[in-house]
Every structure is written in structure tokens, then in C-alpha cells.
C-alpha positions in Angstrom: -4.8 -1.4 19.9 -5.8 -4.9 21.1 -3.4 -7.7 21.5 -2.9 -9.6 18.3 -3.3 -13.4 18.2 -2.0 -15.5 15.3 -4.8 -15.9 12.7 -5.1 -19.4 11.3 -5.8 -20.0 7.6 -9.3 -21.2 8.6 -10.0 -18.0 10.4 -8.9 -16.0 7.4 -11.9 -17.5 5.5 -14.1 -15.5 7.9 -12.2 -12.2 7.0 -12.7 -12.8 3.3 -16.4 -12.1 3.8 -15.9 -9.0 5.9 -15.4 -5.5 4.6 -15.7 -2.0 6.0 -19.3 -1.4 7.0 -18.9 2.3 7.8 -17.3 3.2 4.5 -19.8 0.9 2.6 -22.7 2.8 4.2 -21.3 6.1 2.9 -21.2 4.8 -0.7 -24.7 3.2 -0.4 -25.9 6.6 0.8 -24.3 8.7 -1.9 -24.1 6.4 -4.9 -25.1 6.8 -7.7 -27.3 9.8 -7.4 -25.2 12.0 -5.1 -21.7 10.9 -6.2 -20.8 14.4 -7.3 -22.0 15.7 -3.9 -19.7 13.3 -2.1 -16.8 14.7 -4.1 -17.8 18.2 -3.1 -17.9 17.3 0.6 -14.4 15.6 0.4 -12.9 18.7 -1.4 -13.6 20.7 1.7 -11.1 18.6 3.7 -7.7 20.0 2.9 -6.1 19.3 6.3 -6.7 17.5 9.6 -8.2 20.7 11.0 -10.8 21.0 8.2 -14.4 20.1 8.9 -17.1 18.5 6.8 -19.8 20.8 5.7 -23.1 20.9 7.5 -24.7 19.3 4.4 -22.6 16.2 4.8 -24.8 13.1 5.4 -24.7 11.3 8.7 -22.9 8.2 7.3 -20.0 10.4 6.1 -19.8 12.1 9.4 -19.8 8.8 11.3 -17.0 7.4 9.1 -14.8 10.5 9.6 -15.5 10.5 13.3 -14.3 6.9 13.4 -11.0 7.9 11.8 -10.5 10.9 14.0 -11.2 8.9 17.2 -8.7 6.2 16.3 -6.1 8.7 15.3 -6.3 10.3 18.7 -5.4 7.0 20.3 -2.1 6.6 18.4 0.9 6.9 20.8 3.1 9.8 19.9 6.2 7.7 20.3 4.9 5.2 17.7 4.4 8.1 15.3 7.9 9.6 16.0 9.7 6.3 15.5 7.8 5.3 12.4 8.4 8.7 10.8 12.0 8.6 11.7 12.4 5.2 10.0 10.8 6.4 6.9 13.0 9.5 6.9 16.1 7.3 7.0 15.1 5.2 4.0 12.5 7.4 2.2 13.8 7.2 -1.4 14.4 3.5 -1.2 11.0 2.9 0.4 9.3 4.9 -2.4 11.2 2.9 -5.0 10.3 -0.4 -3.4 6.6 0.5 -3.2 6.5 0.6 -7.0 9.0 -2.1 -7.9 8.1 -4.6 -5.2 5.0 -3.9 -3.1 2.6 -3.2 -6.0 3.5 -6.3 -8.1 3.6 -8.4 -4.9 -0.1 -7.5 -4.4 -0.8 -8.5 -8.1 0.3 -12.0 -7.3 -2.8 -12.5 -5.1 -5.1 -13.8 -7.8 -8.5 -13.1 -6.2 -7.5 -9.6 -5.1 -6.1 -8.8 -8.5 -9.6 -9.4 -10.0 -10.8 -6.2 -8.3 -7.9 -4.1 -9.7 -8.0 -5.4 -13.2 -11.6 -4.2 -13.6 -10.3 -0.6 -13.4 -9.2 0.4 -16.9 -7.5 3.4 -15.3 -5.0 1.1 -13.5 -4.3 -0.8 -16.6 -4.0 2.2 -19.0 -2.5 4.7 -16.6 -0.3 2.8 -14.1 1.8 5.9 -13.5 -1.2 7.7 -12.0 -1.8 4.8 -9.7 1.8 5.0 -8.5 1.6 8.8 -8.0 -1.6 8.5 -6.0 0.0 5.8 -3.8 3.1 8.0 -3.4 1.0 11.0 -2.4 -0.8 8.9 0.2 2.4 7.6 1.7 3.9 11.1 1.9 0.8 12.3 3.6 1.1 9.5 6.1 4.9 9.9 6.7 5.1 13.7 7.1 6.3 14.7 10.6 3.1 16.8 10.9 0.9 14.0 9.4 -1.4 13.8 12.4 -1.2 17.4 13.5 -3.6 20.2 12.6 -1.7 21.1 9.4 -1.2 17.5 8.3 -3.3 15.7 5.8 -3.3 12.1 7.2 -7.0 12.0 8.2 -8.5 13.4 5.0 -6.2 11.1 3.0 -7.3 8.0 5.0 -11.0 9.0 4.5 -10.6 9.2 0.7 -8.8 5.8 0.5 -11.5 4.1 2.6 -14.1 5.5 0.3 -12.1 4.5 -2.7 -12.0 1.0 -1.5 -15.8 1.0 -0.7 -16.5 2.4 -4.2 -14.4 -0.3 -5.7 -16.6 -2.9 -3.8 -19.8 -1.1 -5.0 -18.7 -1.2 -8.6 -17.4 -4.7 -8.5 -20.7 -6.1 -7.0 -22.7 -4.2 -9.6 -20.6 -5.8 -12.3 -21.3 -9.5 -11.6 -18.8 -10.1 -8.8 -18.7 -13.8 -7.7 -18.6 -13.5 -3.9 -18.9 -17.2 -3.4 -15.7 -17.8 -5.3 -13.7 -14.7 -4.7 -15.0 -13.5 -1.3 -16.1 -9.9 -0.8 -14.2 -7.4 -3.1 -11.5 -5.5 -1.1 -12.2 -7.6 1.9 -10.5 -7.7 5.3 -8.0 -10.4 4.3 -7.0 -8.5 1.2 -6.6 -5.2 3.1 -4.5 -6.9 5.7 -2.2 -8.3 2.9 -1.9 -4.9 1.3 -1.0 -3.4 4.7 1.8 -5.9 5.0 3.0 -5.0 1.5 3.5 -1.5 2.7 5.3 -2.5 5.8 6.8 -6.0 6.1 7.4 -6.4 2.4 9.1 -3.0 2.2 11.4 -4.0 5.1 12.3 -7.2 3.3 13.0 -5.2 0.2 15.3 -2.9 2.1 17.3 -5.9 3.4 17.5 -7.2 -0.2 19.1 -4.0 -1.2 21.6 -4.5 1.5 20.2 -2.1 4.0 20.8 -2.9 7.7 17.4 -3.1 9.5 17.2 -4.5 13.0 14.2 -6.5 14.2 13.3 -3.6 16.5 13.4 -1.1 13.6 11.4 -3.5 11.4 8.7 -3.7 14.1 8.8 0.1 14.5 7.7 0.5 10.9 5.2 -2.4 10.9 3.6 -0.9 14.0 3.3 2.5 12.3 1.5 0.9 9.4 -0.6 -1.1 11.9 -2.0 2.3 13.1 -2.6 3.4 9.5 -4.2 0.1 8.8 -6.6 0.6 11.7 -7.5 4.0 10.4 -8.1 2.4 7.0 -10.7 0.1 8.5 -8.6 -3.1 8.9 -9.8 -5.3 11.7 -7.3 -5.0 14.6 -7.2 -8.8 14.8 -5.3 -8.6 11.5 -2.6 -6.2 12.7 0.4 -8.2 14.0 2.1 -7.0 17.1 5.4 -8.9 16.6 7.8 -9.6 13.7 7.0 -13.3 14.0 3.3 -12.7 13.9 3.7 -10.5 10.8 5.8 -13.2 9.1 3.1 -15.8 9.9 0.2 -13.7 8.7 2.0 -12.8 5.4 2.9 -16.4 4.8 -0.6 -17.7 5.4 -2.1 -15.1 3.1 0.5 -15.7 0.5 0.1 -19.5 0.6 -3.7 -19.1 0.3 -3.8 -16.7 -2.6 -0.6 -16.4 -4.6 -1.1 -18.1 -7.9 -0.9 -17.4 -11.5 -3.8 -15.5 -13.0 -4.6 -13.5 -16.1 -5.6 -10.5 -13.9 -2.2 -10.5 -12.2 -0.3 -10.9 -15.4 -2.2 -8.1 -17.1 -1.6 -5.7 -14.2 2.1 -6.6 -14.1 2.6 -6.3 -17.8 1.1 -2.8 -17.7 3.2 -1.8 -14.8 6.4 -3.1 -16.3 5.7 -1.4 -19.6 5.5 1.9 -17.7 8.8 1.2 -15.8 10.6 0.5 -19.0 9.7 4.0 -20.3 10.2 5.7 -16.9 13.7 4.4 -16.4 15.1 5.4 -19.8 17.4 8.0 -18.3 18.2 6.1 -15.1 21.0 3.6 -14.2 18.6 0.7 -14.7 17.7 1.6 -18.3 16.4 -1.5 -20.0 16.7 -3.6 -16.8 13.8 -2.5 -14.7 12.0 -5.8 -15.3 15.0 -7.7 -14.1 15.2 -5.4 -11.1 11.5 -6.2 -10.3 12.2 -9.9 -10.7 15.2 -9.6 -8.4 13.1 -8.0 -5.7 10.1 -10.3 -6.0 12.1 -13.5 -6.2 11.9 -16.3 -8.7 8.6 -17.9 -7.5 6.5 -14.8 -7.4 8.0 -13.5 -10.6 7.0 -16.7 -12.3 3.4 -16.3 -11.1 3.2 -12.9 -12.7 4.7 -14.0 -16.0 8.0 -12.2 -15.5 10.7 -14.0 -17.4 14.1 -13.6 -15.8 17.2 -15.6 -16.6 19.9 -16.3 -14.0 22.1 -13.9 -15.8 19.5 -11.1 -15.4 19.0 -11.9 -11.7 22.7 -11.8 -11.1 23.0 -8.3 -12.6 21.5 -6.8 -9.4 23.6 -8.6 -6.9 26.3 -5.9 -7.1 23.6 -3.4 -6.1 23.2 -5.3 -2.8 26.9 -5.1 -1.9 27.1 -1.5 -3.2 24.4 -0.5 -0.8 26.1 -2.3 2.1 29.3 -0.3 1.4 27.3 2.9 1.5 25.7 1.9 4.8 29.0 1.3 6.4 30.6 4.5 5.1 27.3 6.5 5.6 28.0 8.1 2.3 24.4 7.9 1.1 22.0 10.2 2.9 18.3 10.0 2.5 15.3 11.9 3.9 11.6 12.6 3.5 12.3 15.9 1.8 14.7 14.4 -0.8 12.2 11.7 -1.7 9.4 14.3 -1.9 11.4 16.3 -4.4 11.8 13.2 -6.6 8.1 12.6 -6.3 7.2 16.2 -7.4 9.6 15.9 -10.4 7.9 12.7 -11.4 4.4 14.2 -11.0 5.3 17.2 -13.1 6.6 15.0 -15.9 3.3 13.1 -16.0 0.9 16.0 -15.6 
């Protein structure tokens, strides 16, 4: 992976007009006439050792080869350390992806415009969460990049999902001059940070002890995933400071109140209220989201949260700190996966 250099706000303008040419070429080749055929080809990929059928078109083979080649270059030590970090905080990370990372992305007004066009995301936010969770579990399994793992097919499907979203958006009157390309490089880089840097911040807000070295371990792991997902390597920070600067620059450029962001957030919060009825935060999930996001971002998303509501979750922070010191609270990939499977069964 090439050395990262801090990207200025001006340089980010360039990346707003850049996408993922290899994935876009696949969609242009298969859509709309061979869309079903593309799904058939993808269904044959059940693990990293699976191969595309001989009938797969050249564009699809090129894209999958790109993913496989990049995966072979990932240092095994980076994989080991990143997976170990996830294993230590798995349940909390999965919680934060829904309660923090997803609404954080909704605050980026231009990026939210792509998402709000999907009725499925608005009407079935629980399925969006489950799909995201499944992807993360595929990425974080200790065998994720081995023959039996599923990392590579999962990455391929996400890259094509992004490319399909671009295709549909541009067929639906997308204003590139105002919004930039749909699901562009800057937006993808911001999303990658939401899965790494923002999760680390969320862990700290819950009172978890995370050193700078541990934080960079997890950010580096997601940098490798980001590269597989087609993110330009110039947008993958190689230090904690660089990650902070990139996130700040993207946030200051794009975080603003928008109807798209508010609609997506309202749908998500409505689901959380139902999903937490039998949990310790019954009736307070919205306040919990506001606590994690902070007052400014919550305001942009239309989340009303009084000081009293915000104060409710301060004890959680100190409670987690006590648990960290006494090591009473164990966590693991397997425990988080069990929780995911229970949630998936309830929805299906």
C-alpha cells in the first residue's frame, strides 16, 4: 500500500468526480438486459476458493482478479492484529455500527441523497443493518482471507452494489454538477472511516480503553478492506493524525442538515425503538444515538435530545470503565455472531 499524504479539501474535489471504473464496467456490461445473469454468476462464489463460471463476462473476471490480487498483498500480521482487535470488542463494535456509524454517514448531505433513493433502506432499515453486519462478520472472521473464508466474494458483491447504485442514480436524473458522482471516492473514503476511526471513537465514548497503536491497528485493517472495495489508496490514511485530518476535512465539507439525512435517520430510529423494547435501553435508543453522535451531528439529523436525555448515558461510560479494569466483561467474535444470528432469525 502506497504512503499516504494528507489530502487537502481542494484535492477532495477531484475525488468527488472519481468512482470505481472496474465495477462500473461490470454493471454497464450486464445492466439491464443481463442483470439476472450477473446474480447467477455471483451465486457461484460461496467462498474465497470458489471460481466464477466460464460464462462470466470479461469485465466481471477483471474486477474479481483485481480484488484477489490486492488481497494477496495484505500482510498477514495486519490481518492478525485487526481481527484480534475486533474479537476483543466485537459486540460493542457491532452495536456502534448501527447506533453510530450508520447515522454518522447520513449526516453527509450529498452522500445521503444516494441512499434515500432506495425505498428498501427507508422501509426496511433492519435488513440494511443485517446486510452490513454480515459483511463485517465476513471481513473479521479469522479465516476471512483463507480458502474457506468469504471476504473476497463479499467484497465483490459490495463493489457491484455500489456500482449498481451509481447506475440507477444516474438513470434517475442525478445532478453530478452539484452532488458529484454518486458513491464517489470521497464518499467511499468517508464511509471507510465510519467503520474504523468513528468506531474507535465510539468505543472510547463507551469508556473502552483503546491505545493509539490499537486504534491504528484497526484503521489499517479497514484500509486494506477499503482498497479491496475500490477506494483510492491516496484516501487511506497511514497514521492516526492523518485519519483525523481526513475525517475532519470530509465532515466540514459535507455535514449539513438535509431532508435526505433526516428521512434516513427517522426510519433508522423508528426501527431501533421497536428493536430495543426488551433491552436495557428500552425507550431510550434515540437518546443513546444522540449521546454517541454528539450534539452537533444529532442536530443536523433532526434528533432532539435534552441535556437530561444526554446525561442518562454518562453512567454507561463509567460502568464500562469499571468493567474494563476488572475484566469482568468478556467479548468475542463468536458471541457477537450469535447475537447477529438471533437478530436475523427474528427478522426473517
